[in-house]
N, C-alpha and C positions, 0 to 999 in steps of 0.2 A: 504494500500500500504506500502511496505517496505520502510524504510528510505533510502535516497540517500546518498552515500558517494562519494565525489569528490576525484579523484586521481590526485594529483598535482606533476608533475615531478620536479618542482623547476626552470623551465625555465623563466627567466625574460622577454624574448621577447613577451610572450603571456599574460602578466599581464593586458594589456589594452584591450584584446579581451573578449567579453562577452560569453565565452565558457569554458568548462572543457575539458582537454585532454582525460579524461576517467571518467566514472561514474559507480559506483557499486550500483546495486539495487537487494537485495536478493542475489541469487547465479548467477546473470547475470552481466557481465562486458561489457560496451559499450565503445569502443575506437573511439574518433573523428578521422577524416581523418588525417593520419600521413604523413608528407612530409619530403623531404630530407633537413632538417636544423639541425644545431648543437644547443647546449644549448644557444648560443648567438643569434640564429635566422638567421645565415648565411647559404645561400644555399650551399650545398655540392655536388660536382660532376657535375657541369654544363656541359651539352652535353654528359654525360656518363650514360646511363640507368642502367648499372650494379652497378655503384658506388652509384647512387641515390637510387636504390632498396635496396642495403645493408644498407644505412643510415636509410631509412624508417623502415626496419625490426629491426635495432638496437634500434630505438625509440620505436617501438612496444614491443620489448623484455624488455626494461626498464620499460615501463608502466605495462606490465603483471607481472613482478617481484614485483613491488610495491603493486600489488593487490594479490600476492601469487599465480600467475598463470604462465603457460608456453604456448608455441605454441600448445601443445597438447590439450589445453582447448578451442582453437578457433574453433567455429562451422560455422561461416559465415564471408566472406570477400567480400568487394567491392573495385575494383581497377579502378581508373580513369587515363587514359593515355593522355598526350598531344602529344605524339609521334605516329608514324604510328603503329596502333594496331597489325599489322602483324610482328612487331619486338618483339613479346611477348617472344620469346625464351631467350633473354637476361634477362628478368624479371624472367621467370621460372627457369633459371639456378641458380639464387641467391635464389629464393623462396625455391627450393629443399634443400638448405643448412639449412634452418630454420625449415621446415616441414618434418622431417625425418619419423615420425610415424603416421602422420595424414593427412587427405585430407579434409579440410573444404569446405563446399558449397561456391561457388565463382561466382562473376560476374565481367566482365571486359568491360569497356566502353571507347571509345575514345572521348575526349572533346576538345574544342577549347583552353581553358586556365584554369589555376588554380590560387590560391590566390596570389602567388609571381612569379615574372618574373624568368624564368630559370628552373622552376619545370617541370619535365617530368612525374611524377606520384604522386598519392595520394591514400592511402590505409586506409580504415576504417574496423573495425572488431568487432565481438561480440563473447564473450567467456562465457562458462558455468563453473563456479568455483566449484571445488570439495570440499566437506566438509573436513575440517582438522580434523585429529584424536585428540581426547581429551587427555590431559596430565593426568597422574595418580596423585592423591593427590589434585585435584582441584574440 
């Protein structure tokens, strides 16, 4: 089995949780469910699905960048909503801003609650990392 590399975004709020925000194994990158919180762990956009979706995707973007990836590398996403799942157009409006060139396989599920009060969605993802070109002279 390939070695596991933890991707640490440097958020202090998650230091006491027994999880990694992302794990790289070989050319696969597994992102834990991302929620609408800032680096301090404060919920962003209470009651506003578009604002929360944007924060979630900004968190995903940052984790992808730390692993050398982009949204084009995501192949699978699972989204968990605490809001009425029929309000998905607000979610998709923001999602389209981040997924301009790709359409990952996706699942959407309505749930009763998420880890922190006030959260309206959580998104987990799997990405396939492309090999980086080798530099000359090495």
